[in-house]
C-alpha positions in Angstrom: 117.0 187.3 86.7 113.5 186.3 87.5 112.2 187.3 90.9 110.8 184.6 93.2 107.3 184.7 94.5 106.6 187.3 97.2 105.7 185.8 100.6 102.5 187.9 100.6 101.5 186.3 97.3 102.2 182.8 98.6 100.1 183.7 101.7 97.1 184.8 99.6 97.4 181.7 97.4 97.7 179.4 100.4 94.5 180.8 101.9 92.7 178.9 99.2 94.1 175.6 100.6 94.0 176.1 104.3 92.0 178.0 106.9 95.0 178.3 109.2 97.3 181.3 109.3 100.9 180.9 108.1 103.8 182.4 110.0 106.2 184.6 108.1 108.9 182.0 108.4 106.6 179.4 106.9 105.8 181.6 103.9 109.5 182.2 103.3 110.1 178.4 103.5 107.2 177.8 101.1 108.7 180.2 98.6 112.1 178.4 98.8 110.3 175.0 98.4 108.3 176.1 95.3 111.5 177.5 93.6 113.3 174.3 94.4 110.4 172.4 92.9 110.7 174.5 89.7 114.4 173.8 89.6 113.6 170.1 89.4 110.4 170.4 87.3 111.6 172.5 84.4 114.7 170.4 83.4 112.5 167.3 83.5 109.8 168.8 81.4 112.5 170.2 79.0 114.1 166.8 78.6 110.7 165.2 78.0 109.7 167.8 75.5 112.9 167.4 73.4 112.7 163.6 73.6 109.1 163.7 72.2 109.7 166.5 69.6 113.4 167.3 69.1 112.7 170.3 66.9 110.3 171.9 69.3 111.4 175.4 70.7 108.7 175.7 73.4 108.4 173.8 76.7 105.4 171.5 76.6 103.5 169.1 78.8 104.3 165.6 77.4 102.2 163.8 80.1 98.9 164.5 78.3 97.3 166.9 75.8 95.5 169.8 77.5 92.6 171.8 76.1 93.9 174.6 73.9 94.5 177.8 75.9 93.7 180.3 73.2 90.6 178.5 71.9 89.2 178.2 75.4 89.8 181.9 76.1 88.1 182.8 72.8 85.1 180.6 73.7 84.8 182.2 77.1 85.1 185.8 75.9 82.3 185.1 73.3 80.0 184.2 76.2 80.6 187.3 78.4 77.7 189.6 78.9 79.0 192.4 81.0 82.8 192.0 81.3 85.2 192.9 78.4 87.9 190.2 78.6 89.0 187.0 80.3 92.2 186.9 82.5 94.7 184.2 82.4 93.6 182.9 85.9 90.1 182.5 84.6 91.2 180.7 81.5 93.3 178.3 83.7 90.4 177.7 86.0 88.1 177.2 83.0 90.4 174.6 81.5 90.7 172.8 84.8 86.9 172.8 85.2 86.3 171.6 81.6 88.9 168.8 81.8 87.4 167.6 85.1 84.0 167.6 83.5 85.3 165.7 80.4 87.0 163.2 82.6 83.8 162.6 84.6 81.7 162.2 81.5 84.1 159.8 79.8 84.5 157.6 82.9 80.7 157.3 83.1 80.4 156.6 79.4 83.2 154.1 79.7 81.3 152.2 82.4 78.2 152.2 80.2 80.2 150.8 77.3 81.8 148.1 79.6 78.3 147.0 80.6 77.5 146.4 76.8 80.8 144.5 76.6 82.2 146.7 73.9 85.6 148.5 73.6 84.2 151.6 71.9 82.2 154.4 73.5 79.2 155.0 71.2 76.6 157.8 71.1 74.1 155.7 73.1 76.6 155.4 76.0 77.1 159.2 76.0 73.4 159.8 75.8 72.7 157.6 78.8 75.3 159.6 80.8 73.8 163.0 79.8 70.3 161.8 80.6 71.3 160.5 84.0 73.1 163.8 84.8 70.1 165.8 83.8 67.9 163.8 86.2 70.3 164.3 89.0 70.5 168.1 88.4 66.7 168.4 88.4 66.6 166.5 91.7 69.2 168.8 93.3 67.3 171.9 92.2 64.1 170.6 93.9 65.8 169.9 97.2 68.4 172.7 97.4 67.4 176.3 98.4 68.7 179.2 96.3 71.9 180.6 97.7 72.5 184.3 97.6 75.9 185.1 96.1 78.1 186.9 98.6 79.3 190.3 97.5 82.9 190.1 96.2 84.2 193.1 98.1 82.6 192.0 101.4 84.4 188.7 101.0 87.7 190.4 100.2 87.5 192.7 103.2 86.8 189.8 105.5 90.1 188.3 104.5 89.9 186.3 101.3 92.5 186.6 98.6 92.7 189.7 96.4 91.9 188.4 92.9 91.7 190.0 89.4 87.9 189.8 89.6 87.9 191.9 92.8 90.1 194.5 91.2 87.8 194.7 88.2 84.8 195.2 90.4 86.6 197.9 92.4 87.6 199.7 89.3 84.1 199.9 88.1 82.9 201.0 91.6 85.5 203.5 92.5 87.1 204.6 89.2 83.9 204.4 87.1 85.6 202.4 84.3 87.0 199.0 83.4 90.7 198.0 83.7 92.8 195.9 81.4 94.3 192.6 82.4 97.8 194.0 82.0 97.0 196.9 84.4 95.5 194.4 86.9 98.6 192.2 86.8 100.8 195.3 87.5 98.6 196.5 90.3 98.6 193.1 92.0 102.4 192.9 91.7 102.7 196.4 93.3 100.2 195.4 96.0 102.3 192.3 97.1 105.5 194.4 97.0 104.0 197.1 99.2 102.6 194.5 101.6 106.1 192.9 101.8 107.7 196.2 102.6 105.2 197.3 105.2 105.4 193.8 106.8 109.2 194.2 107.0 108.9 197.6 108.6 106.5 196.2 111.2 109.0 193.4 112.0 111.9 195.8 112.3 110.1 198.2 114.6 108.3 195.7 116.7 111.4 195.2 118.9 111.7 196.9 122.2 113.4 200.3 122.1 112.3 201.0 118.5 110.5 204.2 117.6 106.8 203.6 118.5 105.6 206.3 116.0 107.2 204.4 113.1 105.7 201.1 114.3 102.2 202.6 114.6 102.5 204.2 111.2 103.4 200.8 109.7 100.5 199.1 111.4 98.1 201.8 110.0 99.5 201.2 106.5 99.0 197.5 106.8 95.5 198.0 108.0 94.9 200.2 105.0 96.2 197.5 102.7 94.1 194.8 104.2 90.9 197.0 103.9 91.9 197.7 100.2 92.3 201.5 100.8 95.6 201.4 98.8 94.1 199.6 95.8 91.1 202.0 95.9 93.4 205.0 95.8 95.5 203.6 92.9 92.4 202.9 90.8 90.9 206.3 91.5 94.1 208.1 90.5 94.6 205.9 87.4 90.9 206.5 86.5 91.3 210.2 86.8 94.4 210.1 84.5 92.6 208.0 82.0 89.6 210.3 81.9 91.8 213.4 81.4 93.4 211.6 78.4 90.0 210.6 77.0 90.4 206.9 77.6 87.5 204.7 78.5 89.5 202.2 80.6 92.5 202.0 82.8 95.7 200.6 81.2 99.3 200.2 82.2 100.0 203.7 80.8 97.9 205.2 83.6 100.1 203.5 86.2 103.5 204.8 85.1 103.3 208.1 87.1 101.9 206.5 90.2 104.0 205.8 93.3 102.8 202.6 94.9 104.9 203.3 98.1 103.5 206.9 98.5 
C-alpha cells in the first residue's frame, strides 16, 4: 500500500506558497486533504482516459495535451554545461515554464491576428510578438541592476526547502563527487522520515514530567537536521564508500549500508 505524504514534506512544499508557519495539526490535515483529493481525482481521470481512448492502459490528462516529458528532458540535458542530468522536478518546472511561455506568445499573436481581422495566426503576427518582446527585454536590462544570485546552501540554512539541486551542490562540496537522481530521491525520503520521527520524539517528551535529557537530545537532533548536518554526514559516508569501490558518483548502492536514524 502506498504511503501518504509525510507532514515534513508537506511543510517544505507549503513553504513555497506561504511565508507563515504551519502547525503540526495543520500539516496532518493537509496530508489528509491531499489524499482525499487524489481519491476523487484519479477515478475521474481514469474514467476520462478510458472514455477518450478505451484501449489505453496508462492514465492520461484528457483536458489538454502537455509538452512531451521525455523530449523536454532530453532537450534540457543537451544544454547542461556542468551538471550531468535533469531531475523530474526540474523537468516538471521546465514544462510548466515552457507552456506558460507558449500560452503568452500565442495570446499575443492571436491579438495581432484579430487586429488584421483574420482567423489564422501567420508568421507576421508571430514576428511582431517576438520583436515587441525583444524591445521590452532590452528596456528592462537598461533599467534593472544586476542581481547577485544567492548561494543555494545559505538559502537552505536560512529555512528554505531542501531541494534536489541543494543536495547535488552539497554532494559536490562535501563528498567531492556527483550524486544520481535515484540516490537524491532516496536521501530526501530518508530525511523527511527522520524529521518526522525526531519531531514525534520532541512532542512526546515536551510534556511535564518527561525525561529532560531525552527532550534535549531530540532538540539537538532537530537542530542538526535543520542545519543539514544529517544530509552532510550521509553524503560524506556514501562518498567514501563510492570512492573505495572505484565509483565516480554516489548511487543508491552506496546508501544500502547507511542507517538514517543513527
